[in-house]
Each structure stands twice: as C-alpha cells, then as structure tokens.
N, CA and C atoms as a LAMMPS dump frame, in Angstrom:
ITEM: TIMESTEP
0
ITEM: NUMBER OF ATOMS
387
ITEM: BOX BOUNDS ff ff ff
-5.0000000000000000e+02 5.0000000000000000e+02
-5.0000000000000000e+02 5.0000000000000000e+02
-5.0000000000000000e+02 5.0000000000000000e+02
ITEM: ATOMS id mol type element x y z
1 1 1 N 152.943 -170.356 -160.348
2 1 2 C 152.403 -171.285 -161.316
3 1 3 C 151.795 -170.518 -162.501
4 2 1 N 151.042 -169.427 -162.173
5 2 2 C 150.456 -168.652 -163.263
6 2 3 C 151.537 -168.031 -164.146
7 3 1 N 152.597 -167.538 -163.532
8 3 2 C 153.685 -166.961 -164.319
9 3 3 C 154.291 -168.006 -165.259
10 4 1 N 154.434 -169.212 -164.766
11 4 2 C 155.009 -170.277 -165.577
12 4 3 C 154.079 -170.63 -166.743
13 5 1 N 152.779 -170.677 -166.47
14 5 2 C 151.821 -171.061 -167.501
15 5 3 C 151.471 -169.934 -168.459
16 6 1 N 151.359 -168.708 -167.931
17 6 2 C 150.856 -167.588 -168.737
18 6 3 C 151.921 -166.546 -169.093
19 7 1 N 153.019 -166.556 -168.386
20 7 2 C 154.051 -165.554 -168.627
21 7 3 C 153.898 -164.357 -167.705
22 8 1 N 154.899 -163.497 -167.717
23 8 2 C 154.918 -162.342 -166.819
24 8 3 C 154.063 -161.182 -167.285
25 9 1 N 153.523 -161.257 -168.471
26 9 2 C 152.763 -160.143 -169.011
27 9 3 C 151.286 -160.47 -169.2
28 10 1 N 150.767 -161.317 -168.363
29 10 2 C 149.362 -161.692 -168.494
30 10 3 C 148.526 -160.976 -167.436
31 11 1 N 147.374 -160.446 -167.818
32 11 2 C 146.521 -159.735 -166.852
33 11 3 C 146.131 -160.556 -165.624
34 12 1 N 145.927 -161.854 -165.8
35 12 2 C 145.56 -162.697 -164.653
36 12 3 C 146.688 -162.761 -163.621
37 13 1 N 147.912 -162.72 -164.088
38 13 2 C 149.06 -162.731 -163.179
39 13 3 C 149.077 -161.436 -162.366
40 14 1 N 148.806 -160.316 -163.025
41 14 2 C 148.777 -159.022 -162.328
42 14 3 C 147.699 -159.008 -161.252
43 15 1 N 146.532 -159.543 -161.555
44 15 2 C 145.443 -159.602 -160.573
45 15 3 C 145.838 -160.506 -159.405
46 16 1 N 146.443 -161.632 -159.703
47 16 2 C 146.87 -162.546 -158.642
48 16 3 C 147.929 -161.907 -157.751
49 17 1 N 148.839 -161.144 -158.356
50 17 2 C 149.844 -160.445 -157.552
51 17 3 C 149.181 -159.449 -156.598
52 18 1 N 148.218 -158.698 -157.106
53 18 2 C 147.519 -157.734 -156.249
54 18 3 C 146.798 -158.449 -155.111
55 19 1 N 146.182 -159.579 -155.416
56 19 2 C 145.496 -160.347 -154.362
57 19 3 C 146.488 -160.879 -153.332
58 20 1 N 147.642 -161.352 -153.796
59 20 2 C 148.671 -161.827 -152.878
60 20 3 C 149.18 -160.676 -152.015
61 21 1 N 149.398 -159.514 -152.617
62 21 2 C 149.84 -158.349 -151.855
63 21 3 C 148.859 -157.987 -150.759
64 22 1 N 147.56 -158.045 -151.063
65 22 2 C 146.534 -157.741 -150.063
66 22 3 C 146.545 -158.769 -148.933
67 23 1 N 146.708 -160.022 -149.287
68 23 2 C 146.773 -161.071 -148.266
69 23 3 C 147.963 -160.846 -147.336
70 24 1 N 149.113 -160.565 -147.914
71 24 2 C 150.312 -160.327 -147.105
72 24 3 C 150.149 -159.086 -146.227
73 25 1 N 149.539 -158.043 -146.775
74 25 2 C 149.277 -156.834 -145.985
75 25 3 C 148.354 -157.152 -144.81
76 26 1 N 147.305 -157.904 -145.079
77 26 2 C 146.349 -158.253 -144.023
78 26 3 C 146.975 -159.144 -142.955
79 27 1 N 148.051 -159.85 -143.323
80 27 2 C 148.785 -160.676 -142.36
81 27 3 C 149.904 -159.879 -141.683
82 28 1 N 149.951 -158.58 -141.973
83 28 2 C 150.938 -157.657 -141.386
84 28 3 C 152.367 -157.946 -141.843
85 29 1 N 152.519 -158.586 -142.99
86 29 2 C 153.84 -158.803 -143.582
87 29 3 C 154.049 -157.692 -144.608
88 30 1 N 154.283 -156.486 -144.104
89 30 2 C 154.285 -155.295 -144.939
90 30 3 C 155.451 -155.253 -145.927
91 31 1 N 156.607 -155.739 -145.532
92 31 2 C 157.741 -155.734 -146.457
93 31 3 C 157.453 -156.605 -147.677
94 32 1 N 156.959 -157.797 -147.445
95 32 2 C 156.621 -158.689 -148.558
96 32 3 C 155.468 -158.12 -149.373
97 33 1 N 154.481 -157.571 -148.686
98 33 2 C 153.335 -156.979 -149.367
99 33 3 C 153.764 -155.836 -150.279
100 34 1 N 154.621 -154.969 -149.773
101 34 2 C 155.087 -153.844 -150.576
102 34 3 C 155.771 -154.336 -151.853
103 35 1 N 156.644 -155.311 -151.717
104 35 2 C 157.358 -155.839 -152.885
105 35 3 C 156.388 -156.407 -153.925
106 36 1 N 155.407 -157.149 -153.465
107 36 2 C 154.433 -157.747 -154.382
108 36 3 C 153.589 -156.661 -155.045
109 37 1 N 153.167 -155.65 -154.275
110 37 2 C 152.383 -154.569 -154.875
111 37 3 C 153.195 -153.785 -155.902
112 38 1 N 154.482 -153.585 -155.647
113 38 2 C 155.314 -152.913 -156.649
114 38 3 C 155.343 -153.724 -157.938
115 39 1 N 155.434 -155.049 -157.817
116 39 2 C 155.387 -155.917 -159.003
117 39 3 C 154.043 -155.785 -159.724
118 40 1 N 152.963 -155.78 -158.946
119 40 2 C 151.623 -155.674 -159.542
120 40 3 C 151.452 -154.341 -160.261
121 41 1 N 151.915 -153.267 -159.651
122 41 2 C 151.814 -151.948 -160.281
123 41 3 C 152.623 -151.931 -161.577
124 42 1 N 153.85 -152.405 -161.517
125 42 2 C 154.712 -152.412 -162.704
126 42 3 C 154.102 -153.249 -163.827
127 43 1 N 153.577 -154.412 -163.482
128 43 2 C 152.986 -155.281 -164.488
129 43 3 C 151.745 -154.633 -165.097
130 44 1 N 150.904 -154.039 -164.253
131 44 2 C 149.706 -153.365 -164.764
132 44 3 C 150.071 -152.185 -165.656
133 45 1 N 151.092 -151.436 -165.274
134 45 2 C 151.535 -150.323 -166.134
135 45 3 C 151.934 -150.838 -167.513
136 46 1 N 152.681 -151.924 -167.527
137 46 2 C 153.169 -152.484 -168.791
138 46 3 C 152.022 -153.032 -169.629
139 47 1 N 151.118 -153.76 -169.003
140 47 2 C 150.03 -154.428 -169.722
141 47 3 C 148.909 -153.457 -170.089
142 48 1 N 148.504 -152.634 -169.106
143 48 2 C 147.285 -151.844 -169.262
144 48 3 C 147.515 -150.343 -169.405
145 49 1 N 148.645 -149.865 -168.923
146 49 2 C 148.919 -148.43 -168.996
147 49 3 C 148.723 -147.746 -167.655
148 50 1 N 149.291 -146.568 -167.551
149 50 2 C 149.282 -145.801 -166.298
150 50 3 C 147.882 -145.388 -165.859
151 51 1 N 147.013 -145.085 -166.802
152 51 2 C 145.703 -144.52 -166.477
153 51 3 C 144.593 -145.577 -166.366
154 52 1 N 144.941 -146.834 -166.354
155 52 2 C 143.93 -147.901 -166.245
156 52 3 C 143.546 -148.1 -164.792
157 53 1 N 142.303 -148.478 -164.565
158 53 2 C 141.832 -148.628 -163.186
159 53 3 C 142.539 -149.764 -162.449
160 54 1 N 142.958 -150.8 -163.146
161 54 2 C 143.699 -151.873 -162.471
162 54 3 C 145.027 -151.353 -161.918
163 55 1 N 145.706 -150.534 -162.707
164 55 2 C 146.955 -149.937 -162.245
165 55 3 C 146.692 -149.059 -161.036
166 56 1 N 145.671 -148.234 -161.129
167 56 2 C 145.323 -147.339 -160.019
168 56 3 C 144.911 -148.115 -158.772
169 57 1 N 144.169 -149.182 -158.952
170 57 2 C 143.734 -149.967 -157.798
171 57 3 C 144.925 -150.611 -157.094
172 58 1 N 145.884 -151.103 -157.877
173 58 2 C 147.105 -151.657 -157.274
174 58 3 C 147.879 -150.577 -156.532
175 59 1 N 147.902 -149.358 -157.085
176 59 2 C 148.575 -148.249 -156.412
177 59 3 C 147.849 -147.882 -155.12
178 60 1 N 146.531 -147.966 -155.123
179 60 2 C 145.765 -147.675 -153.912
180 60 3 C 146.095 -148.686 -152.813
181 61 1 N 146.171 -149.948 -153.186
182 61 2 C 146.557 -150.983 -152.223
183 61 3 C 147.981 -150.762 -151.723
184 62 1 N 148.887 -150.417 -152.634
185 62 2 C 150.263 -150.112 -152.243
186 62 3 C 150.288 -148.947 -151.268
187 63 1 N 149.497 -147.93 -151.534
188 63 2 C 149.423 -146.785 -150.632
189 63 3 C 148.957 -147.167 -149.24
190 64 1 N 147.996 -148.067 -149.162
191 64 2 C 147.544 -148.545 -147.859
192 64 3 C 148.671 -149.263 -147.131
193 65 1 N 149.406 -150.091 -147.85
194 65 2 C 150.539 -150.802 -147.259
195 65 3 C 151.586 -149.81 -146.743
196 66 1 N 151.908 -148.807 -147.549
197 66 2 C 152.897 -147.812 -147.144
198 66 3 C 152.422 -147.028 -145.925
199 67 1 N 151.122 -146.777 -145.842
200 67 2 C 150.562 -146.117 -144.657
201 67 3 C 150.813 -146.967 -143.422
202 68 1 N 150.55 -148.257 -143.538
203 68 2 C 150.76 -149.174 -142.406
204 68 3 C 152.227 -149.206 -141.984
205 69 1 N 153.123 -148.938 -142.941
206 69 2 C 154.56 -148.951 -142.665
207 69 3 C 155.054 -147.597 -142.13
208 70 1 N 154.151 -146.613 -142.07
209 70 2 C 154.531 -145.293 -141.592
210 70 3 C 155.272 -144.462 -142.622
211 71 1 N 155.187 -144.832 -143.87
212 71 2 C 155.862 -144.11 -144.956
213 71 3 C 154.823 -143.217 -145.651
214 72 1 N 154.45 -142.18 -144.923
215 72 2 C 153.284 -141.377 -145.268
216 72 3 C 153.43 -140.584 -146.561
217 73 1 N 154.574 -139.996 -146.802
218 73 2 C 154.733 -139.21 -148.032
219 73 3 C 154.626 -140.098 -149.268
220 74 1 N 155.237 -141.267 -149.217
221 74 2 C 155.13 -142.207 -150.333
222 74 3 C 153.687 -142.675 -150.503
223 75 1 N 153.041 -142.959 -149.379
224 75 2 C 151.653 -143.405 -149.418
225 75 3 C 150.756 -142.333 -150.028
226 76 1 N 150.968 -141.101 -149.624
227 76 2 C 150.139 -140.001 -150.132
228 76 3 C 150.239 -139.9 -151.65
229 77 1 N 151.45 -139.991 -152.164
230 77 2 C 151.651 -139.917 -153.616
231 77 3 C 150.849 -140.999 -154.333
232 78 1 N 150.966 -142.231 -153.846
233 78 2 C 150.252 -143.352 -154.48
234 78 3 C 148.734 -143.191 -154.351
235 79 1 N 148.293 -142.834 -153.16
236 79 2 C 146.855 -142.759 -152.912
237 79 3 C 146.18 -141.619 -153.663
238 80 1 N 146.812 -140.468 -153.707
239 80 2 C 146.204 -139.34 -154.427
240 80 3 C 146.084 -139.63 -155.919
241 81 1 N 147.131 -140.186 -156.479
242 81 2 C 147.09 -140.498 -157.912
243 81 3 C 146.099 -141.623 -158.193
244 82 1 N 146.069 -142.635 -157.335
245 82 2 C 145.113 -143.734 -157.511
246 82 3 C 143.678 -143.215 -157.447
247 83 1 N 143.406 -142.379 -156.476
248 83 2 C 142.05 -141.834 -156.329
249 83 3 C 141.651 -141.023 -157.561
250 84 1 N 142.574 -140.233 -158.087
251 84 2 C 142.285 -139.429 -159.282
252 84 3 C 141.922 -140.332 -160.46
253 85 1 N 142.733 -141.353 -160.695
254 85 2 C 142.508 -142.241 -161.838
255 85 3 C 141.222 -143.051 -161.65
256 86 1 N 141.004 -143.583 -160.463
257 86 2 C 139.782 -144.36 -160.217
258 86 3 C 138.54 -143.492 -160.386
259 87 1 N 138.606 -142.265 -159.91
260 87 2 C 137.473 -141.353 -160.065
261 87 3 C 137.191 -141.101 -161.547
262 88 1 N 138.256 -140.927 -162.321
263 88 2 C 138.115 -140.656 -163.753
264 88 3 C 137.621 -141.878 -164.52
265 89 1 N 138.15 -143.047 -164.198
266 89 2 C 137.837 -144.24 -164.989
267 89 3 C 136.589 -144.985 -164.519
268 90 1 N 136.394 -145.06 -163.212
269 90 2 C 135.264 -145.828 -162.683
270 90 3 C 134.123 -144.95 -162.166
271 91 1 N 134.435 -143.709 -161.847
272 91 2 C 133.411 -142.801 -161.318
273 91 3 C 133.444 -142.738 -159.808
274 92 1 N 132.903 -141.656 -159.28
275 92 2 C 132.987 -141.395 -157.841
276 92 3 C 132.151 -142.344 -156.999
277 93 1 N 131.179 -142.99 -157.571
278 93 2 C 130.303 -143.877 -156.798
279 93 3 C 130.763 -145.334 -156.79
280 94 1 N 131.816 -145.625 -157.506
281 94 2 C 132.301 -147.011 -157.564
282 94 3 C 132.981 -147.381 -156.246
283 95 1 N 132.829 -148.634 -155.836
284 95 2 C 133.378 -149.084 -154.553
285 95 3 C 134.897 -148.932 -154.475
286 96 1 N 135.593 -149.1 -155.579
287 96 2 C 137.057 -148.954 -155.551
288 96 3 C 137.467 -147.493 -155.376
289 97 1 N 136.718 -146.589 -155.972
290 97 2 C 136.986 -145.157 -155.8
291 97 3 C 136.713 -144.744 -154.359
292 98 1 N 135.612 -145.197 -153.825
293 98 2 C 135.268 -144.878 -152.432
294 98 3 C 136.332 -145.438 -151.495
295 99 1 N 136.778 -146.649 -151.734
296 99 2 C 137.824 -147.256 -150.9
297 99 3 C 139.116 -146.446 -150.973
298 100 1 N 139.436 -145.917 -152.152
299 100 2 C 140.638 -145.088 -152.281
300 100 3 C 140.53 -143.84 -151.413
301 101 1 N 139.352 -143.24 -151.358
302 101 2 C 139.149 -142.062 -150.508
303 101 3 C 139.229 -142.47 -149.039
304 102 1 N 138.671 -143.61 -148.689
305 102 2 C 138.772 -144.104 -147.307
306 102 3 C 140.228 -144.324 -146.915
307 103 1 N 141.023 -144.792 -147.857
308 103 2 C 142.459 -144.988 -147.575
309 103 3 C 143.164 -143.652 -147.36
310 104 1 N 142.716 -142.612 -148.046
311 104 2 C 143.282 -141.282 -147.809
312 104 3 C 142.932 -140.792 -146.403
313 105 1 N 141.71 -141.032 -145.973
314 105 2 C 141.316 -140.667 -144.606
315 105 3 C 142.215 -141.393 -143.61
316 106 1 N 142.408 -142.686 -143.809
317 106 2 C 143.251 -143.473 -142.896
318 106 3 C 144.685 -142.967 -142.903
319 107 1 N 145.185 -142.613 -144.071
320 107 2 C 146.531 -142.062 -144.165
321 107 3 C 146.66 -140.803 -143.325
322 108 1 N 145.761 -139.853 -143.533
323 108 2 C 145.877 -138.578 -142.824
324 108 3 C 145.624 -138.728 -141.324
325 109 1 N 144.776 -139.666 -140.938
326 109 2 C 144.608 -139.962 -139.511
327 109 3 C 145.918 -140.484 -138.919
328 110 1 N 146.513 -141.453 -139.586
329 110 2 C 147.754 -142.055 -139.088
330 110 3 C 148.896 -141.054 -139.084
331 111 1 N 148.905 -140.148 -140.039
332 111 2 C 149.972 -139.173 -140.22
333 111 3 C 149.851 -137.999 -139.254
334 112 1 N 148.714 -137.925 -138.548
335 112 2 C 148.501 -136.811 -137.632
336 112 3 C 148.128 -135.527 -138.353
337 113 1 N 147.378 -135.661 -139.435
338 113 2 C 146.897 -134.511 -140.195
339 113 3 C 145.369 -134.509 -140.163
340 114 1 N 144.793 -134.126 -138.99
341 114 2 C 143.34 -134.223 -138.829
342 114 3 C 142.549 -133.339 -139.781
343 115 1 N 143.099 -132.202 -140.181
344 115 2 C 142.376 -131.333 -141.112
345 115 3 C 142.211 -131.995 -142.476
346 116 1 N 143.292 -132.631 -142.949
347 116 2 C 143.212 -133.338 -144.225
348 116 3 C 142.275 -134.545 -144.132
349 117 1 N 142.357 -135.276 -143.005
350 117 2 C 141.457 -136.42 -142.808
351 117 3 C 140.005 -135.951 -142.826
352 118 1 N 139.734 -134.834 -142.146
353 118 2 C 138.369 -134.297 -142.085
354 118 3 C 137.895 -133.871 -143.476
355 119 1 N 138.8 -133.326 -144.253
356 119 2 C 138.457 -132.906 -145.619
357 119 3 C 137.981 -134.097 -146.445
358 120 1 N 138.704 -135.204 -146.378
359 120 2 C 138.32 -136.386 -147.155
360 120 3 C 137.114 -137.097 -146.55
361 121 1 N 136.969 -137.047 -145.232
362 121 2 C 135.758 -137.599 -144.605
363 121 3 C 134.519 -136.858 -145.111
364 122 1 N 134.635 -135.543 -145.167
365 122 2 C 133.515 -134.73 -145.669
366 122 3 C 133.196 -135.089 -147.119
367 123 1 N 134.233 -135.332 -147.889
368 123 2 C 134.01 -135.734 -149.283
369 123 3 C 133.242 -137.049 -149.342
370 124 1 N 133.604 -137.977 -148.466
371 124 2 C 132.884 -139.261 -148.43
372 124 3 C 131.421 -139.054 -148.067
373 125 1 N 131.178 -138.23 -147.083
374 125 2 C 129.807 -137.98 -146.635
375 125 3 C 128.975 -137.281 -147.708
376 126 1 N 129.622 -136.372 -148.454
377 126 2 C 128.915 -135.616 -149.471
378 126 3 C 128.97 -136.265 -150.853
379 127 1 N 129.83 -137.247 -151.01
380 127 2 C 129.992 -137.887 -152.298
381 127 3 C 130.598 -136.958 -153.348
382 128 1 N 131.441 -136.029 -152.885
383 128 2 C 132.013 -135.042 -153.805
384 128 3 C 133.534 -135.037 -153.665
385 129 1 N 134.204 -135.416 -154.736
386 129 2 C 135.659 -135.306 -154.797
387 129 3 C 136.082 -135.204 -156.233
C-alpha cells in the first residue's frame, strides 16, 4: 500500500521493508526475510547512500538473517560493514551500533569461531571497537 501511495523511492517504504524483514526473520521465514532485506538495502542505498545509518542498519539485519541461514561468509561481510558505518555515523554508544556488534558475536558463535566471538564480546564489555 505504501509503495502504491508513495512510490518505490520513499524513505517510509524503506523503513517498512526493514520492519517487514525483521518480522519475517523473527517468524523463521528466512528466505522471505532475506529477499525483503535485500530490497530494503537496495532502496536505502538509492535514497540515502551507502554510508547512511539506515542503509547500514538494514545490512545489519540482513547479516543476522544470513547468520540464521548458515551463510556465514555473506553474513560477516554485511555485519562488518554495517558495524563500521553505524559506528561512524551514530557512534559506538548508540543502541544500533551495539546491536551490530552483538550480531557479530552471534555470527562467530554460530560459525564456530570462538576466538572471534570472544574478541567482539570483549569489545562490548569494554565499549571499544
């Protein structure tokens, strides 16, 4: 409905797509969630640019979805870049930046890389990344 009323290039549509992707992920519909997050990322890139926090936040959510799907290398790429951009744009103390680091911990735990998980856990505890 929002796409029909506002068009495909409206920021509200991008936010709604990200919210829908999160809902689908939380319902364990990872294939649908991934597709929606890819749309949200693409739309945010077009509207806001690669280095905007909305784009990065959508990439962080996509990375979480990919982690749940066991696609760890793809997830790592999305999560590392999202964390970098969120840290730069919102700062290390922002809840979205912290969540991105938590998603990296979850990725490395799921991937069987305890040293990397421990590294990011330590960053969370120390507030340094």
